[in-house]
N, C-alpha and C positions, 0 to 999 in steps of 0.2 A: 428313265425314271419319270413318272408322272404323279402329280399330287392333286387330290380332289378334296373339297370340303364335303363332309358327310353328316348324316344323322340329324340331330336336333336343330343345328344351325340352319340347315337348308329348309327343314320343315317349318321352323318359326318364321323364316324370311318369306316363304310362300304364303303363310297365314297372315303376314303383315304384323307380326309380333316382334318386340325387341329381342335381339340375340345377345345372350349373356356370355356364352362360351362357344368357341369353334373347335371342332375336331377334324382332323385330316387323316386321310388314308394315302399311303405311298405305295404305288404299284411299280414293280420292276426294280426294286432296290434290295440290297442286303444290309444286315446290321453294320458290316464293316464300311460300306459306302456311306451310310448315315453318320457314323462316327467320324469318318474322314472329312465330311462336310461341316463338322462342328456341332452336330446334334448330340445331346447328352442322353444316354440310355437310362430309363427309369423303370421300365416294365419288369415285373417279376415273373408273371405267367406267360407273357408273350411280348414281342418286341415293340416297345413304345419309347419315343424319344421326345425330348424337349427342344424346341427351336432355339438356336443360340442367342437370338435377340428378343423375340416375342415371348418365349417360354411357353408357347402353346404346344399341345400334344399332337404328335404325328405318329401314327401306328402303321406298321407294315401290313399290307393286305394279307389276310389269313383265312384259313378254313378251320373248322373245329369238328372233332369226332367224339361222340359220347363214349366214355370208358367206364363210368361208375355212376351210382345213384347220387342225386343231389345237384347243386348248382356249381360245384367245383370239379365234378368228374368229367373233365374234357381233356382231350389231347389236341394241342394247337399245332397247325402247320403253317408257317410263314416263310415264303420263298418268292423269288422274282417271277416265278411262273404262275402265281396266283393272280387271277384277273379281278378287276373291280366288281364285275357281276357276281363272281364267286364270293367275294367279301360281303357284298350287300345281301346276298341270299342267305347268309347265316344270321341275319339280324331278326329281331323279334316281330316288329310290325311293319307293314308296308309303308306307313307314313314316316318311319325311321330309316327306311332303306332307299333313300333318295340321295343322289350326289350332285355336285356342281363342279365343273372343271374351271380352269383359270380363265377361260374365255366367257364364263357365265352360262354355259350350256348345261341344262339339267339332264341328268342321266337317271332314268326311272324304270328299271327293268321289272319291277314288281307291282306297278300300278298304284304307287303311293300318292301321286298327284290327284288321281281321280278319287281316291278314298278321302283325301283332304277336302275335296270339293263336296263330297257326299256326307262328310262327318262320320266316317266309319273307322273303327279299330279292327284291323284284319291281320291275322298272322301271315307271315311270309311263306312258311313251309311247315310240314309236319315236324321238323326239327324243333319247332317252338316247344313241344312237349318235353324236350330234354332238360329244360331249365325251369324249375319251379318258381324262381324269382319273377319270371315273366307274368305269372298270375297277378302278383302284386303290382307289377309295372302297368299292366293293362288297366287295373282298377285305379291306379294313380292317374293315368292319362284320361280316364273317364271323368275323374274329378276335375282335372285341369281344363279339358276342352269341352266337356259335355257331350262327347261323341257317343254314339251307340256302338255296341259290339256286334260284329258280324255273327250270324247264327252258328256258322261252322267253327268260329273261334271260341264261342261260348261252349259249344259241345266239347271241344278239345280241352278247355279248362276244366270242365266237369270230369272228363275222363282222367285227367292228371290227378285231380283230387281223389277220385275213386281208386287210382293206382297208388295212393299214398305218397305221391311225389311231394305234396305240400308238407308232409311230416319231416322232410329233410331240411327244411328251412331253419337256419340258425337265428336265435333271437335278435342279435344285433342287426341282421339284414332286414328282418321283419320290422323292427322299430324304425330303421332308416327309411324304409318305403312308407310306412304308416305316418311317420312324422312329416314327410314331404306332402303326402296326400292330405293330411289334416290342414295343411297351410294353403291348399288350393282353393279356388273360388267356390267350388261346390263339393265339399268333402263327403256329403251324404251319398253322392254317386259312387264313391269308392267302396263304401261299406255295403251299399245296395248290391253292387256287382259281386263282392266277395261272398255275400249271403246267397246270392242267386246261383253261384257256381259251386257252393258248398265249402269254400275255403275258410269262411269265417269260423265255422265250428272247429277247424283245425288250428288256426292261429290265435283266435280269440274266443275260446269256448264259453267263457263267462258271459261275454256280450251276446253270443249266439243264443244262449239260454234265456237271457233277459229279454231278447227280442222275439221270443216265442209269443209274447204279448204284442198283438198288432198295434194297439194304441201306444204302447211304450216305444215301439219301433218308429212309429210315425212322429211322435214328439221329439225323439232324439235326432232324427234326420232333420227336422225343421230347426231344432236348436243349433245343430252343427252349422247349417247354412246361414243362420242368423249371426252366429259368432264370426263366421267368415266375412259376412257383409260388414260387420263392425270392425274388421281388421284386427281381431284379437291375436295375441301372441300364442305360441304353441302351448304353453302351460295352461292357459285358459281353455283352449280348444280341447285339450286332453281331459281337463276337468269336466267339461260339458259332456264329453263322451262317457266319462265315468258315472255321471248322474243317471245314466240308463240303468244302472244296477240297483237303483232305489226300488224297493218293493220286493227284492229277492229274499231268500231265507237268511242269508248272511252277507249282506252287500259289502261290508268292510273287509271281511275275509276274502271275498271274491276279488275285490279290487286289489288287495295286497298280492294275491296270487297272480293276477293279470299283469300288474306292474313289474313284479319280480321276474316273471317269465319273459316279458318283453325287454327286461333290463332298462326300463324307462329311467331317464335321468331323475335324480332325487327331487329336483325342483318341480318336475311334472307330477311325480308320484305323490309328493307331499301336498301340493295344492289340490289334486284330485281327491285325496282322502279328506281334506278339510271341507271341500265342497260337498262331499257325500254326507259328512256329519252335520254341517251347519246350514245347508240349503234352506231347510224349513224355518229355522230361526231367523235367518236373514230375510226370508220372505215376509216375516212379521215385523221387520225392522221399524216400520213407521209407528208401531204400537208398543214397542218394547219400552219398559220403564228404565230409568237410568241404571238401576241395580242390574237389570238383565243385560243392558248394553255393555256395562263394564265386565260382566261375566263372559259375554261373547268375545270381547276384545282380549280378555285374559286367555281364553281357550284357544284363540288364534295366534297368540304370541304377537299381537299387533303392535305392542310397544316397541319391540325390536325389529319387526318386519312390516312396517306400514305399507310398503309397496306390494307385498304379497297379499295383504288384506284387501287392498284395492282390486287386485286381480281376482280375489275370492268373490268380491261383490259382483264383478263382471260375470264370472262363471255362474254364480247362483242366479243372477238375473237372466242370463241367456237360456238356462236350462229349465226355468220354472214356467208353469202355465200362467202364473200371474206376473208376467214380465214387467208390465207397466207399474204394478204395485211395488215390486222389488227395486226397479229403477228409481222410483220416487223415494224409497227408503235409503238408498245409497248415500245421497248428500248428507242426510241426517246422521248416519253412522260415521261418515268421514269427519263431520264437524265434532262429533263426540270423541273420535279418536284424537283429533288435534288437541282438544281440550284436556283429555286425560294424559296425553304425552307431555303436556306443558307442566304437569305437576312435578315438582322437584323431589324425586325419590331420595336423592342423596341428602338433602336438607332434612327430610323426615327421619332418615336413619340416624343422622348425627344428633338430632334433638331428642331422640327416644332413649331413655336410660335402660329400658327393659327390651332387649332384642326380640323377644317372642311377640311383642306387640307391633313391630314395624309393619308387617304384612297387613294387619287389620287397619292400621292408621293410613297406610298408603291406599288401600282399597276405598276407605271412607273419603279420602281426599279426592280420589279420582271420581267417585260417584258425585260428590259435590260439584266438581268442575264440570262434569257432564250435565248435571241438572241446570247449572247456570248457562251453559252453552246452548242447550236445547230450549230453555225458556226465552233466551234472547233472540232466537231465530224467528 
């Protein structure tokens, strides 16, 4: 039995990047042997075990054979006669098909080290086309490392899209890959590659239609990378992406469809919808009168969710052409929010004998508080 470190850990070490998780391949072992040594089986589709002390994952070397359409249609063969080279050859990209033995020796049968030096994303074998998730993974790696895609790999990705393989992707997996890609250093590269290979029209048709406008496409890509440079959270980055739909025939409807199909978490979907609705108003934040400011805060439910309102200001600022103007308006709007939230709604309700007048009195009190806060600034 031999154990090798494989995949992302080896890749990132060679790139001089910090390693978060380590994966191991075990060659020459059976499930029974692993269990006898104290490893705990956890794999459902193929033999994966947790180390008894470190809890790291150890997978038996395996091969895969395509049996059906989609990313789950595989038959796995894991046995002691499967070699390390066979296991590496089933992987997606050469940069992920590198192993290291316990003596530190690098095993690189697919040329991944050279592709790391050149900054190239290249598929290992034609079997790449058997798993449509790999289209998304390549796009995500482009966003992470800024590598270019080998021409043959790009042709293969386009052929997969034309063969309708991308249509077999389930929403949860699409969101999982897109969410990780949005959090990379250059998320625009992910979407550029998906657009280039034709997959964007399959997984995000609303976005593909919006980006028929070259200027809107360019603005969104710049905004995404700006949001990344500002270390924005996922909710804000998704909202910036959603702002690309501004200018369409029915942007809110399109965004609802997109978020529902992706099964985006409610915090992401809700912030994106707010950004789409309120971006232009926030852009005018430095000029808004107190009455309009209170109306904006009310529409955003900022009294109960001040943190989300701050995220909204970030998203609106990142995706607007007048970024400096919106950034300047943000402190003003946050001061107004603090002042309005300081109004004691309970005291107003208790002092009002006519319940139908409570809302109007509360709004008036908030406007007065905002007026005072802005005048004092």
